[in-house]
Biotite code that builds the C-alpha atoms (Angstrom):
import biotite.structure as struc

atoms = struc.array([
    struc.Atom([-25.377, -30.364, -5.827], chain_id="A", res_id=1, res_name="UNK", atom_name="CA", element="C"),
    struc.Atom([-22.296, -28.378, -6.683], chain_id="A", res_id=2, res_name="UNK", atom_name="CA", element="C"),
    struc.Atom([-20.610, -29.590, -10.192], chain_id="A", res_id=3, res_name="UNK", atom_name="CA", element="C"),
    struc.Atom([-17.523, -28.827, -8.029], chain_id="A", res_id=4, res_name="UNK", atom_name="CA", element="C"),
    struc.Atom([-15.388, -31.304, -5.592], chain_id="A", res_id=5, res_name="UNK", atom_name="CA", element="C"),
    struc.Atom([-15.064, -29.756, -1.862], chain_id="A", res_id=6, res_name="UNK", atom_name="CA", element="C"),
    struc.Atom([-11.923, -28.231, -1.189], chain_id="A", res_id=7, res_name="UNK", atom_name="CA", element="C"),
    struc.Atom([-8.930, -30.025, 0.373], chain_id="A", res_id=8, res_name="UNK", atom_name="CA", element="C"),
    struc.Atom([-8.953, -30.296, 4.299], chain_id="A", res_id=9, res_name="UNK", atom_name="CA", element="C"),
    struc.Atom([-5.606, -28.311, 4.161], chain_id="A", res_id=10, res_name="UNK", atom_name="CA", element="C"),
    struc.Atom([-6.733, -24.956, 3.025], chain_id="A", res_id=11, res_name="UNK", atom_name="CA", element="C"),
    struc.Atom([-9.567, -25.152, 5.846], chain_id="A", res_id=12, res_name="UNK", atom_name="CA", element="C"),
    struc.Atom([-7.082, -22.906, 8.119], chain_id="A", res_id=13, res_name="UNK", atom_name="CA", element="C"),
    struc.Atom([-6.358, -20.660, 5.492], chain_id="A", res_id=14, res_name="UNK", atom_name="CA", element="C"),
    struc.Atom([-9.985, -19.961, 4.553], chain_id="A", res_id=15, res_name="UNK", atom_name="CA", element="C"),
    struc.Atom([-10.593, -19.060, 8.219], chain_id="A", res_id=16, res_name="UNK", atom_name="CA", element="C"),
    struc.Atom([-7.863, -17.064, 8.488], chain_id="A", res_id=17, res_name="UNK", atom_name="CA", element="C"),
    struc.Atom([-8.728, -15.148, 5.698], chain_id="A", res_id=18, res_name="UNK", atom_name="CA", element="C"),
    struc.Atom([-12.412, -14.866, 6.926], chain_id="A", res_id=19, res_name="UNK", atom_name="CA", element="C"),
    struc.Atom([-11.003, -13.344, 10.013], chain_id="A", res_id=20, res_name="UNK", atom_name="CA", element="C"),
    struc.Atom([-8.895, -10.784, 8.467], chain_id="A", res_id=21, res_name="UNK", atom_name="CA", element="C"),
    struc.Atom([-11.683, -10.130, 6.314], chain_id="A", res_id=22, res_name="UNK", atom_name="CA", element="C"),
    struc.Atom([-14.242, -9.369, 9.278], chain_id="A", res_id=23, res_name="UNK", atom_name="CA", element="C"),
    struc.Atom([-11.186, -7.491, 11.182], chain_id="A", res_id=24, res_name="UNK", atom_name="CA", element="C"),
    struc.Atom([-10.704, -4.809, 8.378], chain_id="A", res_id=25, res_name="UNK", atom_name="CA", element="C"),
    struc.Atom([-14.095, -4.638, 8.353], chain_id="A", res_id=26, res_name="UNK", atom_name="CA", element="C"),
    struc.Atom([-14.854, -3.278, 11.404], chain_id="A", res_id=27, res_name="UNK", atom_name="CA", element="C"),
    struc.Atom([-11.937, -0.875, 11.559], chain_id="A", res_id=28, res_name="UNK", atom_name="CA", element="C"),
    struc.Atom([-11.990, 2.229, 10.097], chain_id="A", res_id=29, res_name="UNK", atom_name="CA", element="C"),
    struc.Atom([-9.788, 3.566, 7.239], chain_id="A", res_id=30, res_name="UNK", atom_name="CA", element="C"),
    struc.Atom([-6.659, 4.886, 8.240], chain_id="A", res_id=31, res_name="UNK", atom_name="CA", element="C"),
    struc.Atom([-6.236, 8.587, 7.665], chain_id="A", res_id=32, res_name="UNK", atom_name="CA", element="C"),
    struc.Atom([-3.734, 9.853, 5.066], chain_id="A", res_id=33, res_name="UNK", atom_name="CA", element="C"),
    struc.Atom([-0.294, 10.883, 7.535], chain_id="A", res_id=34, res_name="UNK", atom_name="CA", element="C"),
    struc.Atom([2.204, 13.346, 6.202], chain_id="A", res_id=35, res_name="UNK", atom_name="CA", element="C"),
    struc.Atom([4.423, 10.635, 5.713], chain_id="A", res_id=36, res_name="UNK", atom_name="CA", element="C"),
    struc.Atom([2.381, 9.901, 2.467], chain_id="A", res_id=37, res_name="UNK", atom_name="CA", element="C"),
    struc.Atom([2.646, 13.144, 1.697], chain_id="A", res_id=38, res_name="UNK", atom_name="CA", element="C"),
    struc.Atom([6.423, 13.580, 1.950], chain_id="A", res_id=39, res_name="UNK", atom_name="CA", element="C"),
    struc.Atom([6.941, 10.600, 0.091], chain_id="A", res_id=40, res_name="UNK", atom_name="CA", element="C"),
    struc.Atom([4.945, 11.356, -3.125], chain_id="A", res_id=41, res_name="UNK", atom_name="CA", element="C"),
    struc.Atom([7.162, 14.890, -2.442], chain_id="A", res_id=42, res_name="UNK", atom_name="CA", element="C"),
    struc.Atom([10.615, 12.837, -2.556], chain_id="A", res_id=43, res_name="UNK", atom_name="CA", element="C"),
    struc.Atom([9.349, 10.456, -5.323], chain_id="A", res_id=44, res_name="UNK", atom_name="CA", element="C"),
    struc.Atom([8.513, 13.694, -7.688], chain_id="A", res_id=45, res_name="UNK", atom_name="CA", element="C"),
    struc.Atom([11.618, 15.270, -6.721], chain_id="A", res_id=46, res_name="UNK", atom_name="CA", element="C"),
    struc.Atom([13.785, 12.135, -7.659], chain_id="A", res_id=47, res_name="UNK", atom_name="CA", element="C"),
    struc.Atom([11.637, 11.895, -10.788], chain_id="A", res_id=48, res_name="UNK", atom_name="CA", element="C"),
    struc.Atom([12.105, 15.506, -11.890], chain_id="A", res_id=49, res_name="UNK", atom_name="CA", element="C"),
    struc.Atom([16.159, 14.923, -11.196], chain_id="A", res_id=50, res_name="UNK", atom_name="CA", element="C"),
    struc.Atom([16.316, 11.749, -13.505], chain_id="A", res_id=51, res_name="UNK", atom_name="CA", element="C"),
    struc.Atom([14.120, 13.637, -16.356], chain_id="A", res_id=52, res_name="UNK", atom_name="CA", element="C"),
    struc.Atom([16.344, 16.302, -15.917], chain_id="A", res_id=53, res_name="UNK", atom_name="CA", element="C"),
    struc.Atom([19.678, 14.473, -16.032], chain_id="A", res_id=54, res_name="UNK", atom_name="CA", element="C"),
    struc.Atom([18.213, 12.584, -19.072], chain_id="A", res_id=55, res_name="UNK", atom_name="CA", element="C"),
    struc.Atom([17.437, 15.847, -20.766], chain_id="A", res_id=56, res_name="UNK", atom_name="CA", element="C"),
    struc.Atom([20.907, 17.374, -20.474], chain_id="A", res_id=57, res_name="UNK", atom_name="CA", element="C"),
    struc.Atom([22.689, 14.283, -21.139], chain_id="A", res_id=58, res_name="UNK", atom_name="CA", element="C"),
])
């Protein structure tokens, strides 16, 4: 017998939803990196370089 009390009944739907979501993600293959990710990182690095450049030149 467990030392913990049983979970409240209103969490049953949430637990079932999380279990279904976990089972669904395990069946699908991981998504491949898209070109959008590469462009997002490139833009992020460019903006960061711009901010650092402005701060250095001040």
